[in-house]
All heavy atoms as a GROMACS GRO file, in nm:
protein
  597
    1MET      N    1  -2.642  -2.031  19.986
    1MET     CA    2  -2.667  -2.106  19.863
    1MET      C    3  -2.807  -2.072  19.811
    1MET      O    4  -2.904  -2.075  19.886
    1MET     CB    5  -2.653  -2.255  19.888
    1MET     CG    6  -2.677  -2.340  19.769
    1MET     SD    7  -2.650  -2.513  19.809
    1MET     CE    8  -2.636  -2.578  19.646
    2VAL      N    9  -2.815  -2.043  19.685
    2VAL     CA   10  -2.941  -2.000  19.624
    2VAL      C   11  -3.049  -2.108  19.638
    2VAL      O   12  -3.162  -2.078  19.678
    2VAL     CB   13  -2.921  -1.963  19.475
    2VAL    CG1   14  -3.054  -1.933  19.408
    2VAL    CG2   15  -2.828  -1.842  19.463
    3LEU      N   16  -3.015  -2.232  19.609
    3LEU     CA   17  -3.114  -2.340  19.613
    3LEU      C   18  -3.179  -2.350  19.750
    3LEU      O   19  -3.302  -2.356  19.761
    3LEU     CB   20  -3.050  -2.472  19.573
    3LEU     CG   21  -3.140  -2.595  19.581
    3LEU    CD1   22  -3.262  -2.580  19.492
    3LEU    CD2   23  -3.062  -2.720  19.547
    4GLU      N   24  -3.098  -2.352  19.854
    4GLU     CA   25  -3.154  -2.367  19.990
    4GLU      C   26  -3.245  -2.250  20.026
    4GLU      O   27  -3.351  -2.269  20.084
    4GLU     CB   28  -3.041  -2.382  20.092
    4GLU     CG   29  -2.963  -2.510  20.079
    4GLU     CD   30  -3.052  -2.634  20.084
    4GLU    OE1   31  -3.139  -2.644  20.173
    4GLU    OE2   32  -3.036  -2.722  19.997
    5THR      N   33  -3.202  -2.129  19.992
    5THR     CA   34  -3.282  -2.010  20.022
    5THR      C   35  -3.414  -2.014  19.946
    5THR      O   36  -3.521  -1.989  20.004
    5THR     CB   37  -3.204  -1.882  19.987
    5THR    OG1   38  -3.081  -1.882  20.059
    5THR    CG2   39  -3.284  -1.758  20.021
    6VAL      N   40  -3.409  -2.047  19.819
    6VAL     CA   41  -3.530  -2.053  19.736
    6VAL      C   42  -3.625  -2.161  19.790
    6VAL      O   43  -3.745  -2.139  19.800
    6VAL     CB   44  -3.494  -2.078  19.588
    6VAL    CG1   45  -3.617  -2.115  19.507
    6VAL    CG2   46  -3.425  -1.956  19.529
    7LYS      N   47  -3.571  -2.277  19.824
    7LYS     CA   48  -3.654  -2.385  19.876
    7LYS      C   49  -3.728  -2.340  20.002
    7LYS      O   50  -3.848  -2.364  20.015
    7LYS     CB   51  -3.569  -2.509  19.906
    7LYS     CG   52  -3.528  -2.582  19.780
    7LYS     CD   53  -3.420  -2.686  19.802
    7LYS     CE   54  -3.457  -2.796  19.896
    7LYS     NZ   55  -3.356  -2.903  19.900
    8LYS      N   56  -3.657  -2.274  20.093
    8LYS     CA   57  -3.720  -2.227  20.217
    8LYS      C   58  -3.828  -2.123  20.188
    8LYS      O   59  -3.936  -2.126  20.246
    8LYS     CB   60  -3.614  -2.167  20.310
    8LYS     CG   61  -3.530  -2.269  20.382
    8LYS     CD   62  -3.438  -2.202  20.483
    8LYS     CE   63  -3.364  -2.304  20.564
    8LYS     NZ   64  -3.238  -2.345  20.510
    9MET      N   65  -3.798  -2.031  20.096
    9MET     CA   66  -3.894  -1.925  20.064
    9MET      C   67  -4.020  -1.982  20.001
    9MET      O   68  -4.131  -1.941  20.036
    9MET     CB   69  -3.829  -1.821  19.973
    9MET     CG   70  -3.720  -1.741  20.043
    9MET     SD   71  -3.637  -1.625  19.934
    9MET     CE   72  -3.764  -1.500  19.920
   10ILE      N   73  -4.005  -2.076  19.909
   10ILE     CA   74  -4.122  -2.136  19.844
   10ILE      C   75  -4.202  -2.217  19.945
   10ILE      O   76  -4.325  -2.208  19.948
   10ILE     CB   77  -4.080  -2.222  19.723
   10ILE    CG1   78  -4.019  -2.134  19.613
   10ILE    CG2   79  -4.200  -2.300  19.668
   10ILE    CD1   80  -3.957  -2.211  19.497
   11ALA      N   81  -4.135  -2.295  20.027
   11ALA     CA   82  -4.204  -2.376  20.128
   11ALA      C   83  -4.285  -2.286  20.222
   11ALA      O   84  -4.400  -2.316  20.254
   11ALA     CB   85  -4.103  -2.460  20.207
   12ASN      N   86  -4.225  -2.174  20.266
   12ASN     CA   87  -4.295  -2.082  20.355
   12ASN      C   88  -4.414  -2.017  20.285
   12ASN      O   89  -4.522  -2.005  20.342
   12ASN     CB   90  -4.201  -1.974  20.408
   12ASN     CG   91  -4.102  -2.027  20.508
   12ASN    OD1   92  -4.125  -2.130  20.571
   12ASN    ND2   93  -3.991  -1.959  20.524
   13GLN      N   94  -4.393  -1.972  20.162
   13GLN     CA   95  -4.499  -1.904  20.087
   13GLN      C   96  -4.617  -1.996  20.060
   13GLN      O   97  -4.732  -1.958  20.074
   13GLN     CB   98  -4.443  -1.848  19.956
   13GLN     CG   99  -4.547  -1.794  19.861
   13GLN     CD  100  -4.622  -1.674  19.914
   13GLN    OE1  101  -4.568  -1.596  19.991
   13GLN    NE2  102  -4.745  -1.659  19.873
   14LEU      N  103  -4.588  -2.120  20.020
   14LEU     CA  104  -4.695  -2.212  19.981
   14LEU      C  105  -4.742  -2.301  20.095
   14LEU      O  106  -4.834  -2.380  20.078
   14LEU     CB  107  -4.648  -2.297  19.862
   14LEU     CG  108  -4.606  -2.220  19.738
   14LEU    CD1  109  -4.563  -2.316  19.628
   14LEU    CD2  110  -4.720  -2.130  19.688
   15LYS      N  111  -4.675  -2.290  20.209
   15LYS     CA  112  -4.709  -2.369  20.326
   15LYS      C  113  -4.708  -2.520  20.295
   15LYS      O  114  -4.801  -2.593  20.325
   15LYS     CB  115  -4.844  -2.327  20.384
   15LYS     CG  116  -4.848  -2.177  20.411
   15LYS     CD  117  -4.931  -2.141  20.525
   15LYS     CE  118  -4.937  -1.993  20.558
   15LYS     NZ  119  -4.836  -1.904  20.509
   16VAL      N  120  -4.598  -2.560  20.230
   16VAL     CA  121  -4.576  -2.702  20.202
   16VAL      C  122  -4.443  -2.744  20.263
   16VAL      O  123  -4.357  -2.661  20.289
   16VAL     CB  124  -4.577  -2.734  20.049
   16VAL    CG1  125  -4.713  -2.706  19.989
   16VAL    CG2  126  -4.470  -2.656  19.977
   17ASP      N  127  -4.430  -2.872  20.286
   17ASP     CA  128  -4.309  -2.924  20.348
   17ASP      C  129  -4.189  -2.903  20.257
   17ASP      O  130  -4.197  -2.926  20.136
   17ASP     CB  131  -4.326  -3.073  20.378
   17ASP     CG  132  -4.218  -3.124  20.470
   17ASP    OD1  133  -4.112  -3.162  20.417
   17ASP    OD2  134  -4.238  -3.122  20.592
   18GLU      N  135  -4.079  -2.861  20.317
   18GLU     CA  136  -3.957  -2.833  20.239
   18GLU      C  137  -3.905  -2.958  20.168
   18GLU      O  138  -3.838  -2.947  20.066
   18GLU     CB  139  -3.851  -2.776  20.331
   18GLU     CG  140  -3.750  -2.692  20.258
   18GLU     CD  141  -3.655  -2.618  20.350
   18GLU    OE1  142  -3.700  -2.559  20.450
   18GLU    OE2  143  -3.535  -2.620  20.319
   19SER      N  144  -3.939  -3.075  20.216
   19SER     CA  145  -3.894  -3.198  20.151
   19SER      C  146  -3.953  -3.212  20.011
   19SER      O  147  -3.901  -3.287  19.929
   19SER     CB  148  -3.931  -3.320  20.235
   19SER     OG  149  -4.073  -3.335  20.240
   20ARG      N  150  -4.061  -3.140  19.982
   20ARG     CA  151  -4.123  -3.145  19.849
   20ARG      C  152  -4.053  -3.051  19.751
   20ARG      O  153  -4.086  -3.049  19.632
   20ARG     CB  154  -4.271  -3.109  19.858
   20ARG     CG  155  -4.350  -3.213  19.936
   20ARG     CD  156  -4.495  -3.179  19.949
   20ARG     NE  157  -4.560  -3.163  19.819
   20ARG     CZ  158  -4.679  -3.105  19.804
   20ARG    NH1  159  -4.744  -3.058  19.908
   20ARG    NH2  160  -4.732  -3.093  19.684
   21MET      N  161  -3.958  -2.973  19.798
   21MET     CA  162  -3.890  -2.874  19.715
   21MET      C  163  -3.775  -2.936  19.638
   21MET      O  164  -3.658  -2.909  19.663
   21MET     CB  165  -3.834  -2.759  19.800
   21MET     CG  166  -3.934  -2.677  19.875
   21MET     SD  167  -4.049  -2.598  19.767
   21MET     CE  168  -4.199  -2.664  19.835
   22VAL      N  169  -3.807  -3.023  19.544
   22VAL     CA  170  -3.705  -3.078  19.455
   22VAL      C  171  -3.699  -2.990  19.332
   22VAL      O  172  -3.795  -2.920  19.300
   22VAL     CB  173  -3.735  -3.225  19.419
   22VAL    CG1  174  -3.723  -3.314  19.543
   22VAL    CG2  175  -3.872  -3.238  19.356
   23GLU      N  176  -3.587  -2.990  19.263
   23GLU     CA  177  -3.568  -2.897  19.152
   23GLU      C  178  -3.671  -2.911  19.041
   23GLU      O  179  -3.705  -2.813  18.976
   23GLU     CB  180  -3.426  -2.908  19.096
   23GLU     CG  181  -3.325  -2.847  19.190
   23GLU     CD  182  -3.190  -2.824  19.126
   23GLU    OE1  183  -3.186  -2.760  19.020
   23GLU    OE2  184  -3.090  -2.872  19.182
   24ASP      N  185  -3.723  -3.032  19.019
   24ASP     CA  186  -3.821  -3.046  18.911
   24ASP      C  187  -3.965  -3.037  18.959
   24ASP      O  188  -4.059  -3.060  18.883
   24ASP     CB  189  -3.797  -3.175  18.832
   24ASP     CG  190  -3.810  -3.300  18.916
   24ASP    OD1  191  -3.820  -3.289  19.040
   24ASP    OD2  192  -3.811  -3.410  18.858
   25ALA      N  193  -3.985  -2.999  19.086
   25ALA     CA  194  -4.122  -2.977  19.137
   25ALA      C  195  -4.182  -2.854  19.069
   25ALA      O  196  -4.121  -2.747  19.068
   25ALA     CB  197  -4.121  -2.959  19.288
   26ARG      N  198  -4.300  -2.872  19.010
   26ARG     CA  199  -4.367  -2.762  18.941
   26ARG      C  200  -4.443  -2.679  19.043
   26ARG      O  201  -4.516  -2.733  19.126
   26ARG     CB  202  -4.461  -2.817  18.833
   26ARG     CG  203  -4.384  -2.891  18.724
   26ARG     CD  204  -4.475  -2.967  18.631
   26ARG     NE  205  -4.549  -3.067  18.709
   26ARG     CZ  206  -4.644  -3.144  18.659
   26ARG    NH1  207  -4.680  -3.133  18.533
   26ARG    NH2  208  -4.706  -3.232  18.734
   27LEU      N  209  -4.425  -2.548  19.034
   27LEU     CA  210  -4.484  -2.459  19.133
   27LEU      C  211  -4.635  -2.470  19.139
   27LEU      O  212  -4.693  -2.478  19.248
   27LEU     CB  213  -4.444  -2.314  19.103
   27LEU     CG  214  -4.294  -2.285  19.106
   27LEU    CD1  215  -4.265  -2.143  19.059
   27LEU    CD2  216  -4.238  -2.307  19.246
   28VAL      N  217  -4.700  -2.472  19.025
   28VAL     CA  218  -4.846  -2.475  19.021
   28VAL      C  219  -4.899  -2.618  19.036
   28VAL      O  220  -4.975  -2.648  19.128
   28VAL     CB  221  -4.900  -2.410  18.892
   28VAL    CG1  222  -5.051  -2.423  18.882
   28VAL    CG2  223  -4.858  -2.263  18.886
   29GLU      N  224  -4.857  -2.705  18.947
   29GLU     CA  225  -4.913  -2.840  18.942
   29GLU      C  226  -4.876  -2.926  19.063
   29GLU      O  227  -4.960  -2.998  19.116
   29GLU     CB  228  -4.870  -2.912  18.814
   29GLU     CG  229  -4.925  -2.849  18.687
   29GLU     CD  230  -4.835  -2.740  18.632
   29GLU    OE1  231  -4.747  -2.688  18.704
   29GLU    OE2  232  -4.852  -2.705  18.513
   30ASP      N  233  -4.751  -2.919  19.106
   30ASP     CA  234  -4.705  -3.007  19.215
   30ASP      C  235  -4.716  -2.944  19.353
   30ASP      O  236  -4.741  -3.013  19.452
   30ASP     CB  237  -4.559  -3.048  19.192
   30ASP     CG  238  -4.541  -3.128  19.063
   30ASP    OD1  239  -4.636  -3.196  19.020
   30ASP    OD2  240  -4.432  -3.118  19.004
   31LEU      N  241  -4.697  -2.812  19.360
   31LEU     CA  242  -4.689  -2.746  19.491
   31LEU      C  243  -4.812  -2.661  19.522
   31LEU      O  244  -4.822  -2.606  19.631
   31LEU     CB  245  -4.562  -2.661  19.499
   31LEU     CG  246  -4.432  -2.741  19.476
   31LEU    CD1  247  -4.312  -2.648  19.474
   31LEU    CD2  248  -4.415  -2.850  19.581
   32GLY      N  249  -4.904  -2.649  19.427
   32GLY     CA  250  -5.030  -2.582  19.454
   32GLY      C  251  -5.029  -2.430  19.451
   32GLY      O  252  -5.119  -2.366  19.505
   33ALA      N  253  -4.929  -2.371  19.388
   33ALA     CA  254  -4.922  -2.225  19.382
   33ALA      C  255  -5.031  -2.172  19.289
   33ALA      O  256  -5.067  -2.236  19.191
   33ALA     CB  257  -4.786  -2.180  19.332
   34ASP      N  258  -5.082  -2.052  19.323
   34ASP     CA  259  -5.170  -1.983  19.230
   34ASP      C  260  -5.102  -1.853  19.189
   34ASP      O  261  -4.990  -1.825  19.232
   34ASP     CB  262  -5.310  -1.959  19.290
   34ASP     CG  263  -5.306  -1.873  19.417
   34ASP    OD1  264  -5.209  -1.797  19.437
   34ASP    OD2  265  -5.402  -1.882  19.495
   35SER      N  266  -5.167  -1.774  19.106
   35SER     CA  267  -5.102  -1.654  19.053
   35SER      C  268  -5.065  -1.556  19.164
   35SER      O  269  -4.961  -1.491  19.158
   35SER     CB  270  -5.189  -1.587  18.947
   35SER     OG  271  -5.315  -1.553  19.001
   36ALA      N  272  -5.147  -1.546  19.267
   36ALA     CA  273  -5.115  -1.457  19.379
   36ALA      C  274  -4.991  -1.506  19.453
   36ALA      O  275  -4.903  -1.426  19.489
   36ALA     CB  276  -5.234  -1.446  19.475
   37ASN      N  277  -4.983  -1.637  19.477
   37ASN     CA  278  -4.863  -1.693  19.542
   37ASN      C  279  -4.738  -1.662  19.460
   37ASN      O  280  -4.634  -1.627  19.517
   37ASN     CB  281  -4.872  -1.846  19.555
   37ASN     CG  282  -4.981  -1.895  19.645
   37ASN    OD1  283  -5.054  -1.985  19.607
   37ASN    ND2  284  -4.993  -1.840  19.764
   38ILE      N  285  -4.748  -1.678  19.330
   38ILE     CA  286  -4.633  -1.656  19.242
   38ILE      C  287  -4.588  -1.510  19.251
   38ILE      O  288  -4.468  -1.482  19.263
   38ILE     CB  289  -4.666  -1.693  19.096
   38ILE    CG1  290  -4.704  -1.840  19.083
   38ILE    CG2  291  -4.549  -1.657  19.003
   38ILE    CD1  292  -4.594  -1.940  19.107
   39MET      N  293  -4.682  -1.417  19.248
   39MET     CA  294  -4.646  -1.275  19.252
   39MET      C  295  -4.579  -1.238  19.386
   39MET      O  296  -4.481  -1.166  19.388
   39MET     CB  297  -4.769  -1.187  19.226
   39MET     CG  298  -4.823  -1.198  19.085
   39MET     SD  299  -4.698  -1.191  18.953
   39MET     CE  300  -4.630  -1.029  18.977
   40VAL      N  301  -4.634  -1.288  19.496
   40VAL     CA  302  -4.573  -1.260  19.626
   40VAL      C  303  -4.434  -1.323  19.633
   40VAL      O  304  -4.338  -1.261  19.681
   40VAL     CB  305  -4.663  -1.311  19.742
   40VAL    CG1  306  -4.591  -1.304  19.875
   40VAL    CG2  307  -4.793  -1.232  19.746
   41LEU      N  308  -4.422  -1.444  19.583
   41LEU     CA  309  -4.292  -1.511  19.582
   41LEU      C  310  -4.191  -1.432  19.500
   41LEU      O  311  -4.077  -1.412  19.545
   41LEU     CB  312  -4.307  -1.653  19.526
   41LEU     CG  313  -4.178  -1.733  19.515
   41LEU    CD1  314  -4.116  -1.755  19.652
   41LEU    CD2  315  -4.205  -1.866  19.446
   42ILE      N  316  -4.231  -1.383  19.384
   42ILE     CA  317  -4.141  -1.304  19.300
   42ILE      C  318  -4.095  -1.179  19.375
   42ILE      O  319  -3.976  -1.146  19.376
   42ILE     CB  320  -4.209  -1.266  19.166
   42ILE    CG1  321  -4.239  -1.390  19.081
   42ILE    CG2  322  -4.125  -1.164  19.089
   42ILE    CD1  323  -4.119  -1.468  19.036
   43MET      N  324  -4.188  -1.110  19.441
   43MET     CA  325  -4.151  -0.990  19.517
   43MET      C  326  -4.055  -1.024  19.629
   43MET      O  327  -3.957  -0.951  19.652
   43MET     CB  328  -4.276  -0.920  19.570
   43MET     CG  329  -4.360  -0.855  19.461
   43MET     SD  330  -4.497  -0.756  19.522
   43MET     CE  331  -4.604  -0.882  19.590
   44ASP      N  332  -4.080  -1.134  19.699
   44ASP     CA  333  -3.991  -1.176  19.807
   44ASP      C  334  -3.852  -1.211  19.753
   44ASP      O  335  -3.750  -1.177  19.814
   44ASP     CB  336  -4.049  -1.297  19.882
   44ASP     CG  337  -4.171  -1.262  19.966
   44ASP    OD1  338  -4.198  -1.141  19.986
   44ASP    OD2  339  -4.240  -1.356  20.009
   45LEU      N  340  -3.847  -1.280  19.641
   45LEU     CA  341  -3.719  -1.316  19.579
   45LEU      C  342  -3.643  -1.191  19.537
   45LEU      O  343  -3.520  -1.184  19.555
   45LEU     CB  344  -3.741  -1.409  19.460
   45LEU     CG  345  -3.790  -1.550  19.492
   45LEU    CD1  346  -3.839  -1.619  19.366
   45LEU    CD2  347  -3.682  -1.632  19.561
   46GLU      N  348  -3.714  -1.094  19.481
   46GLU     CA  349  -3.650  -0.970  19.440
   46GLU      C  350  -3.587  -0.900  19.560
   46GLU      O  351  -3.474  -0.851  19.553
   46GLU     CB  352  -3.752  -0.878  19.372
   46GLU     CG  353  -3.792  -0.925  19.234
   46GLU     CD  354  -3.900  -0.840  19.170
   46GLU    OE1  355  -3.980  -0.775  19.242
   46GLU    OE2  356  -3.906  -0.838  19.046
   47ASP      N  357  -3.659  -0.898  19.672
   47ASP     CA  358  -3.605  -0.836  19.794
   47ASP      C  359  -3.486  -0.914  19.848
   47ASP      O  360  -3.383  -0.857  19.882
   47ASP     CB  361  -3.713  -0.827  19.902
   47ASP     CG  362  -3.820  -0.725  19.870
   47ASP    OD1  363  -3.798  -0.638  19.782
   47ASP    OD2  364  -3.928  -0.732  19.932
   48GLU      N  365  -3.501  -1.045  19.856
   48GLU     CA  366  -3.397  -1.131  19.913
   48GLU      C  367  -3.267  -1.126  19.834
   48GLU      O  368  -3.159  -1.121  19.890
   48GLU     CB  369  -3.448  -1.276  19.919
   48GLU     CG  370  -3.348  -1.376  19.971
   48GLU     CD  371  -3.319  -1.365  20.120
   48GLU    OE1  372  -3.406  -1.314  20.195
   48GLU    OE2  373  -3.209  -1.407  20.162
   49PHE      N  374  -3.278  -1.127  19.702
   49PHE     CA  375  -3.160  -1.135  19.616
   49PHE      C  376  -3.124  -1.003  19.550
   49PHE      O  377  -3.034  -0.998  19.467
   49PHE     CB  378  -3.178  -1.246  19.511
   49PHE     CG  379  -3.182  -1.383  19.571
   49PHE    CD1  380  -3.304  -1.447  19.593
   49PHE    CD2  381  -3.066  -1.448  19.609
   49PHE    CE1  382  -3.308  -1.574  19.649
   49PHE    CE2  383  -3.069  -1.574  19.665
   49PHE     CZ  384  -3.191  -1.638  19.686
   50ASP      N  385  -3.195  -0.896  19.585
   50ASP     CA  386  -3.169  -0.762  19.533
   50ASP      C  387  -3.162  -0.763  19.381
   50ASP      O  388  -3.061  -0.725  19.321
   50ASP     CB  389  -3.040  -0.705  19.594
   50ASP     CG  390  -3.026  -0.556  19.566
   50ASP    OD1  391  -3.129  -0.488  19.552
   50ASP    OD2  392  -2.911  -0.509  19.554
   51LEU      N  393  -3.270  -0.809  19.320
   51LEU     CA  394  -3.277  -0.812  19.174
   51LEU      C  395  -3.419  -0.780  19.130
   51LEU      O  396  -3.511  -0.777  19.210
   51LEU     CB  397  -3.232  -0.948  19.120
   51LEU     CG  398  -3.302  -1.075  19.170
   51LEU    CD1  399  -3.428  -1.105  19.092
   51LEU    CD2  400  -3.207  -1.192  19.161
   52GLN      N  401  -3.434  -0.757  19.001
   52GLN     CA  402  -3.564  -0.730  18.940
   52GLN      C  403  -3.594  -0.843  18.843
   52GLN      O  404  -3.519  -0.865  18.750
   52GLN     CB  405  -3.561  -0.596  18.866
   52GLN     CG  406  -3.693  -0.556  18.802
   52GLN     CD  407  -3.800  -0.522  18.905
   52GLN    OE1  408  -3.772  -0.454  19.003
   52GLN    NE2  409  -3.920  -0.570  18.882
   53VAL      N  410  -3.703  -0.915  18.867
   53VAL     CA  411  -3.742  -1.024  18.777
   53VAL      C  412  -3.822  -0.963  18.662
   53VAL      O  413  -3.921  -0.894  18.684
   53VAL     CB  414  -3.826  -1.130  18.851
   53VAL    CG1  415  -3.873  -1.238  18.755
   53VAL    CG2  416  -3.746  -1.191  18.966
   54ASP      N  417  -3.777  -0.988  18.540
   54ASP     CA  418  -3.847  -0.938  18.422
   54ASP      C  419  -3.986  -1.000  18.414
   54ASP      O  420  -4.001  -1.121  18.434
   54ASP     CB  421  -3.770  -0.973  18.294
   54ASP     CG  422  -3.636  -0.903  18.286
   54ASP    OD1  423  -3.625  -0.790  18.336
   54ASP    OD2  424  -3.542  -0.964  18.232
   55ASP      N  425  -4.086  -0.917  18.381
   55ASP     CA  426  -4.222  -0.969  18.368
   55ASP      C  427  -4.228  -1.084  18.269
   55ASP      O  428  -4.299  -1.182  18.291
   55ASP     CB  429  -4.318  -0.857  18.323
   55ASP     CG  430  -4.342  -0.755  18.433
   55ASP    OD1  431  -4.313  -0.785  18.550
   55ASP    OD2  432  -4.390  -0.646  18.401
   56SER      N  433  -4.153  -1.073  18.160
   56SER     CA  434  -4.155  -1.179  18.059
   56SER      C  435  -4.097  -1.310  18.111
   56SER      O  436  -4.132  -1.418  18.063
   56SER     CB  437  -4.077  -1.135  17.934
   56SER     OG  438  -3.943  -1.107  17.968
   57ALA      N  439  -4.010  -1.302  18.211
   57ALA     CA  440  -3.948  -1.424  18.266
   57ALA      C  441  -4.041  -1.497  18.362
   57ALA      O  442  -4.028  -1.618  18.380
   57ALA     CB  443  -3.819  -1.388  18.337
   58ILE      N  444  -4.134  -1.424  18.422
   58ILE     CA  445  -4.221  -1.485  18.524
   58ILE      C  446  -4.295  -1.607  18.468
   58ILE      O  447  -4.304  -1.710  18.535
   58ILE     CB  448  -4.318  -1.381  18.582
   58ILE    CG1  449  -4.238  -1.276  18.660
   58ILE    CG2  450  -4.422  -1.448  18.673
   58ILE    CD1  451  -4.319  -1.156  18.707
   59THR      N  452  -4.344  -1.598  18.346
   59THR     CA  453  -4.418  -1.710  18.289
   59THR      C  454  -4.329  -1.830  18.259
   59THR      O  455  -4.379  -1.940  18.241
   59THR     CB  456  -4.492  -1.668  18.160
   59THR    OG1  457  -4.396  -1.617  18.066
   59THR    CG2  458  -4.596  -1.561  18.189
   60GLU      N  459  -4.198  -1.808  18.254
   60GLU     CA  460  -4.105  -1.917  18.226
   60GLU      C  461  -4.062  -1.990  18.354
   60GLU      O  462  -3.998  -2.095  18.346
   60GLU     CB  463  -3.981  -1.864  18.155
   60GLU     CG  464  -4.011  -1.791  18.024
   60GLU     CD  465  -4.084  -1.878  17.924
   60GLU    OE1  466  -4.044  -1.995  17.906
   60GLU    OE2  467  -4.181  -1.829  17.864
   61LEU      N  468  -4.092  -1.935  18.470
   61LEU     CA  469  -4.050  -1.994  18.596
   61LEU      C  470  -4.154  -2.095  18.641
   61LEU      O  471  -4.245  -2.065  18.717
   61LEU     CB  472  -4.030  -1.884  18.702
   61LEU     CG  473  -3.929  -1.776  18.666
   61LEU    CD1  474  -3.923  -1.669  18.774
   61LEU    CD2  475  -3.791  -1.834  18.639
   62LYS      N  476  -4.139  -2.216  18.594
   62LYS     CA  477  -4.240  -2.320  18.618
   62LYS      C  478  -4.203  -2.416  18.730
   62LYS      O  479  -4.290  -2.473  18.794
   62LYS     CB  480  -4.264  -2.399  18.490
   62LYS     CG  481  -4.299  -2.314  18.370
   62LYS     CD  482  -4.430  -2.351  18.313
   62LYS     CE  483  -4.464  -2.271  18.190
   62LYS     NZ  484  -4.555  -2.164  18.214
   63THR      N  485  -4.073  -2.435  18.752
   63THR     CA  486  -4.028  -2.531  18.854
   63THR      C  487  -3.936  -2.462  18.954
   63THR      O  488  -3.888  -2.352  18.931
   63THR     CB  489  -3.950  -2.648  18.791
   63THR    OG1  490  -3.826  -2.598  18.738
   63THR    CG2  491  -4.030  -2.719  18.682
   64VAL      N  492  -3.912  -2.531  19.065
   64VAL     CA  493  -3.816  -2.481  19.165
   64VAL      C  494  -3.682  -2.458  19.098
   64VAL      O  495  -3.617  -2.355  19.117
   64VAL     CB  496  -3.805  -2.580  19.283
   64VAL    CG1  497  -3.694  -2.538  19.379
   64VAL    CG2  498  -3.939  -2.592  19.357
   65GLY      N  499  -3.640  -2.552  19.013
   65GLY     CA  500  -3.512  -2.540  18.943
   65GLY      C  501  -3.507  -2.419  18.850
   65GLY      O  502  -3.404  -2.354  18.839
   66ASP      N  503  -3.621  -2.388  18.785
   66ASP     CA  504  -3.626  -2.270  18.697
   66ASP      C  505  -3.599  -2.144  18.777
   66ASP      O  506  -3.527  -2.054  18.732
   66ASP     CB  507  -3.763  -2.256  18.630
   66ASP     CG  508  -3.794  -2.365  18.528
   66ASP    OD1  509  -3.700  -2.432  18.482
   66ASP    OD2  510  -3.912  -2.380  18.495
   67VAL      N  511  -3.659  -2.135  18.895
   67VAL     CA  512  -3.641  -2.017  18.980
   67VAL      C  513  -3.496  -2.005  19.022
   67VAL      O  514  -3.436  -1.897  19.013
   67VAL     CB  515  -3.734  -2.024  19.104
   67VAL    CG1  516  -3.707  -1.909  19.199
   67VAL    CG2  517  -3.882  -2.024  19.061
   68VAL      N  518  -3.437  -2.115  19.066
   68VAL     CA  519  -3.297  -2.115  19.110
   68VAL      C  520  -3.206  -2.073  18.995
   68VAL      O  521  -3.119  -1.987  19.012
   68VAL     CB  522  -3.257  -2.254  19.165
   68VAL    CG1  523  -3.107  -2.261  19.189
   68VAL    CG2  524  -3.334  -2.284  19.291
   69LYS      N  525  -3.226  -2.131  18.878
   69LYS     CA  526  -3.142  -2.099  18.762
   69LYS      C  527  -3.154  -1.951  18.726
   69LYS      O  528  -3.054  -1.885  18.698
   69LYS     CB  529  -3.182  -2.186  18.643
   69LYS     CG  530  -3.096  -2.165  18.520
   69LYS     CD  531  -3.138  -2.257  18.407
   69LYS     CE  532  -3.057  -2.224  18.283
   69LYS     NZ  533  -3.113  -2.281  18.163
   70TYR      N  534  -3.275  -1.899  18.726
   70TYR     CA  535  -3.296  -1.758  18.692
   70TYR      C  536  -3.220  -1.668  18.790
   70TYR      O  537  -3.151  -1.575  18.750
   70TYR     CB  538  -3.445  -1.724  18.693
   70TYR     CG  539  -3.471  -1.581  18.653
   70TYR    CD1  540  -3.485  -1.546  18.520
   70TYR    CD2  541  -3.477  -1.479  18.748
   70TYR    CE1  542  -3.506  -1.414  18.482
   70TYR    CE2  543  -3.498  -1.347  18.712
   70TYR     CZ  544  -3.512  -1.315  18.579
   70TYR     OH  545  -3.531  -1.184  18.542
   71ILE      N  546  -3.233  -1.696  18.918
   71ILE     CA  547  -3.167  -1.615  19.020
   71ILE      C  548  -3.015  -1.625  19.007
   71ILE      O  549  -2.944  -1.523  19.015
   71ILE     CB  550  -3.214  -1.652  19.161
   71ILE    CG1  551  -3.360  -1.612  19.177
   71ILE    CG2  552  -3.127  -1.588  19.269
   71ILE    CD1  553  -3.427  -1.663  19.301
   72GLU      N  554  -2.964  -1.745  18.989
   72GLU     CA  555  -2.819  -1.761  18.974
   72GLU      C  556  -2.767  -1.683  18.854
   72GLU      O  557  -2.663  -1.616  18.864
   72GLU     CB  558  -2.783  -1.911  18.961
   72GLU     CG  559  -2.798  -1.985  19.091
   72GLU     CD  560  -2.773  -2.135  19.080
   72GLU    OE1  561  -2.778  -2.190  18.968
   72GLU    OE2  562  -2.751  -2.197  19.184
   73GLU      N  563  -2.839  -1.688  18.743
   73GLU     CA  564  -2.795  -1.615  18.624
   73GLU      C  565  -2.807  -1.465  18.644
   73GLU      O  566  -2.720  -1.390  18.603
   73GLU     CB  567  -2.876  -1.660  18.502
   73GLU     CG  568  -2.841  -1.801  18.458
   73GLU     CD  569  -2.929  -1.853  18.347
   73GLU    OE1  570  -3.023  -1.783  18.303
   73GLU    OE2  571  -2.903  -1.966  18.301
   74ALA      N  572  -2.914  -1.420  18.709
   74ALA     CA  573  -2.936  -1.278  18.730
   74ALA      C  574  -2.834  -1.217  18.828
   74ALA      O  575  -2.793  -1.103  18.812
   74ALA     CB  576  -3.078  -1.253  18.782
   75THR      N  577  -2.794  -1.296  18.926
   75THR     CA  578  -2.699  -1.241  19.025
   75THR      C  579  -2.555  -1.251  18.978
   75THR      O  580  -2.468  -1.187  19.034
   75THR     CB  581  -2.714  -1.313  19.162
   75THR    OG1  582  -2.698  -1.456  19.145
   75THR    CG2  583  -2.849  -1.284  19.224
   76GLN      N  584  -2.530  -1.328  18.872
   76GLN     CA  585  -2.394  -1.337  18.818
   76GLN      C  586  -2.372  -1.235  18.706
   76GLN      O  587  -2.259  -1.211  18.667
   76GLN     CB  588  -2.366  -1.477  18.765
   76GLN     CG  589  -2.355  -1.580  18.876
   76GLN     CD  590  -2.341  -1.721  18.822
   76GLN    OE1  591  -2.341  -1.744  18.702
   76GLN    NE2  592  -2.331  -1.816  18.912
   77ALA      N  593  -2.480  -1.178  18.655
   77ALA     CA  594  -2.470  -1.085  18.542
   77ALA      C  595  -2.399  -0.957  18.581
   77ALA      O  596  -2.397  -0.915  18.693
   77ALA     CB  597  -2.609  -1.055  18.487
   0.00000   0.00000   0.00000
């Protein structure tokens, strides 16, 4: 399941408890991600889900739910 995988990956990358990985949790404001964390996370997601995240989409990925939705849409295309 995409949600569970994404939650684990974000929790590991940001070193925060997985219980904080709710869909409306904001990566920067709520979970403490910085630009370096986001870039590493994007690369890890690309490897895990065998996809390429568009540079223009990266700025739109603000919450855990945004990341999940993007991946689900990209892998169904």
